[in-house]
N, C-alpha and C positions, 0 to 999 in steps of 0.2 A: 762165858755164859751171859746171856742177856738178862738183865734184871727188869722184870715187868712191874709197872705201877698200876695198881687196880683203881677202879672208879672211886672217886671221893678224895683222891690225893691231888696235890697241887697240879694244875693243868700245865704249868710251865715245865715241871719235872716230867710229866707225861709226854709232852711234846719233845723234849730232849731225848727221852728214852726211845721214842719211836723214830726219831731222826737217826740215832745211833744204830737202831735195829736195821733201818733201811740201808745204811752204809755197810753194815756187816753182811747183809744179804747180797749186796752187790760187790763185795770185796773181791780183789784179785786172788785172794787166798781161798783155795777150795775148802780147806779145813775150816776156815772162819765162816764161810758161807754155809757149810753143812751144819756146823754147831748152831749158828743163828737160826737156821730153818728148823732144826730139831727143837729148839727152844720155843719157836712159834707153834709148832705142831703140838708139843706136850702141853703148852699153856692153854691153847684154845680148842683142842679137839673136842672135849666134852661139850663146850658151848655150841660148836658147830653141829655136833651130833644131835643135841637137844633141839636146836632150832629146826633142823631138818625134820625131826619127829613132829614138832608142833605145826609145821607147815603141811602135815598130812602125808609125808612120804611113807609108803608101806614099810612096816618094820623090817621086813626081809631085805629091803633096799637101802635102809638108812645109812649103814656103814659105807656102802658103795658111793652114795651121794656125798657123804662127808669127805671121803677120800678124793672124789672128783673135785670138790670145792678147793681142796688144798692143791691139787694139781693145777687148777686154773690160777690160783693165787701165786703159785710158784712161777708159772709162766709170765704172769702180769707184773711181777715185781721187777722184772727187767725192763718194763715199758714205762715206768713212772720214776719221777725224781725222788720222791720220798712218801712214806706212809705216815700221815699225821696221827691217825687213830687206828691201831691195828684191829681192835675189836669191831669197829664200825666198818672198816674196809672188808674184813672177812664176812660180816653179816650181809653186806651188799652183794658179795660174790655168791653167798649161799642163796639169797633171794633169786638170783638169776639162774643158778644151777638147778634149783628146785623147780623153777618155772619150766625149764627145758625138760626136766624129768617128768613133770605132770603132762606136758604135751605128748611125750613119748608113751606114757602109760595112762592116757586119759580114760580109757575104758575100764582099766583095772584099779583106778585110783581108790585108795582106802585111807580114810582119815584116822590117824592114830594120836593126835595131839591131846585129846581129852584124857586118854589113858595116862599119858605122861604127866599132864597137868594135875591129875587127881591122885597121883601115886602116893604122895605124902598123906593125904586124907585117908586113903585106903589102908595104909600101913597102921594108921592110928585107930582103925576100926576093927572089930571082930568080923571076919569074913563069914558069910553064910551063903547058902545056895540062892536065897532070895535076893540078897544084896548083889551077888555076882550077876544074876539074871537082869536085875534093874540097871546095873552099870553097863552091861552089854547092850541093852535096849537104848540107853541114853547115848552111848557111843555111836550106835548105828544111826540114830536120829540126827545127831550132830554131823555125822559124815554126810548124810543126805543133804542137810542144810548147806554145809560148806561147799559141796560139789556144785551147788546152784548159785553160789555167790559170785559176784564180780571179783576176779583175781586181785584187782587193785584194792578193793575194800577188804578182802580177806587178808592181804598182806599187812595192812594197817592194824586190823583187829588182832592178829596173832602177835605182832611186835609190841603193841601197847598193852594188851590184856594178859598175854601169856608170858612174853619175855619181860614185861614190865619196864620197857624202855620209856624214857620221857619223850616229850614231843620233839625236842631237838635231835635226840639220838635216832628216833624213827625217821625224821626228815633226812638226816645225813645218810642213813642206811638206804633209803629208797630214792635218794637224790631228788627230793621234791621240797617245796617250801613248807615251813611249819604251819602256815595257815591252811595249806592243802591237807596236811595231816589232820588238823582239827576238823575240817569239813568232812573228810573221808571217815574219820572215827564216828561221827554222828550218823552218817549215811550207812556205815557198816553195821552199827548196832540196830538201826531201823530195819535194814535189809535182813539181818539175821532173824530178828523177831518176826518180821512179816513172813519169811519163808518157813520158819518154825511153825507158825500158826497154820499156814497153808498146808503143811504136811501132817497136820493133826496133833501138833505138840501142845496145843492149848496155850496157856499163859506162860509156859516154860517151867512149871513146877513139877511136871510129871517125871 
């Protein structure tokens, strides 16, 4: 079984673990390949699922998108020498799979990430019909805003603000320079606020 090293642990240990993982996934032994892939799936499925939600995949389609991301990852693992960072590698695949999914369902696109991001807050509060109605209105407004944002800016906004990745991790996921992430973060916040106001959201406090 592959032993995964979580964020915050020694980077050299993480690199060695990921190298060992890559070798196991490409092993001549079918049993070793299957065990390694099951370890990847079990360790990262929840993160992939959550990220798909936060990118606005309709809830009914999230599991399908998550599964598709792993199918793509399984195919691509044979095309590369090693995976240096499993989490970042999978996130990059999710970004691309979700983009394809949005193109396919552009008309039906529904943004769900606000619901997911506010789940902990909602659990801590006493639910009332008034709060439920307000939450639904906020989700609908954010859905409209996100549907009008540039995909490149939306990607940065979700990864930095919701996934809480740092600049380097976001840059690695999107395969862009860190300075580009910085500039897109600023532009994404400005665009979100501008569209929010254009749609009647006022200062964002409603």
